[in-house]
Residue, then its C-alpha position, 0 to 999 in steps of 0.5 A: m435372185q434376191f431383192t430387199s423390201i423396206d418402209f420408212e415412218t417418218a417424224n414429220a412431212k421433211r424426208h430427213s426425219p425416219c423414226a422406223i425402218g421395215i427390211v426384209v430379204a426374200n427371194e420369188h418363194e421365200i422370206v430370208d431375212e428381216f430387221y427393225s429397228l426405231i430411229n432418233p430422228l433427233v427432229e421434233f414429231s408432227s401429230f399428224n405423223i404419231a396419229v398414223h404410225g402411233i410412234t412417240p418420241s418416247d418411244i425413240a428417246d433410247a433408238p440409235t440416230f439415223s447414223e448409228v443406225w446405216p451400216t446396219l442399213h447400207s450392208y442391206l441395200a448396197g449392191n441389191l435390188v431394193i423394192a418398196h411400194n410407193a418408192s420415191f418416198d422411201m428412196s426421198v428419205i434415203r437420199n435425203t436422209l444420208d444428205y442432211f448427214q452427209i452421208a455418201y449414197p450407196e449404189m442400188d437398183y430399186l423397183c416401186t411395187a405400186n406401180i408394178s400393182k398398177k401393170v399386174w393388177p389393173d383393174l384393182m379399184n386403187h394400188k396402196l398397200n393395204t388395198v394389194a395385200t387385201h386382193h391377194g389377202i394379205a392380214f396386216e398392221h398397215h403403217h409399221a415398217l417392218e409389216d409394210a415392207r413385208v407386205a410389199a416383199y409378197v407383192f413382189q413375189h405375187a407379182m413375179r409368179h403371175y407371169d411364172g418368172g425373175v425379176d427380169t420376166l416381171l420386168n419385160n411383161c411390164n415393159m419397164r427398167k428398174g432405177r438406180i441410187f448413186d454416188h449422191g445422183y439417181t435415176t428413177p423406174k421408168m417405161k421403156k419406149a415401145t420399138r414400132r413393132q409393139r406401138i402396131y400391135l397397142 
């Protein structure tokens, strides 16, 4: 089963200020496609965010706006399973930016690799992307949108291999269900409620 891994960088603290997007399409075994673009957010940059990702106003001067790049992003996201590390951030960037530009939401399922990592590797000191990457021997340039998306894809692949199965096997073992974005609404990924039999043996 293919999935799409995404990562946004933002110009400031506002969730409608994406200035870069990284997308990686993968399956259980390999990466099959990648996409990266700077985005002109049409808003001011904060010095804090520049210090995090290194993207400056001059870098995005000739970059497409979100509205201009959205048809490409939509083709990667709509109807697919989308993952991100700390997905609540990236999904809020999608929703808030679509709201800002008055664009309809795509229909898509999504999962958070940070939450999955907490279930699969509970003994790590924390479950930040760089910590989980180090645990798996993955070197990367943190806070570059494409590299972060690629590492999240690797983490998801490792999690599926941990249970020797695919997405459904992973979710069953983690006792999780997918979140979903739909026409101007969303539901977050949730833990399934334990059945009476499961509670007895917990």
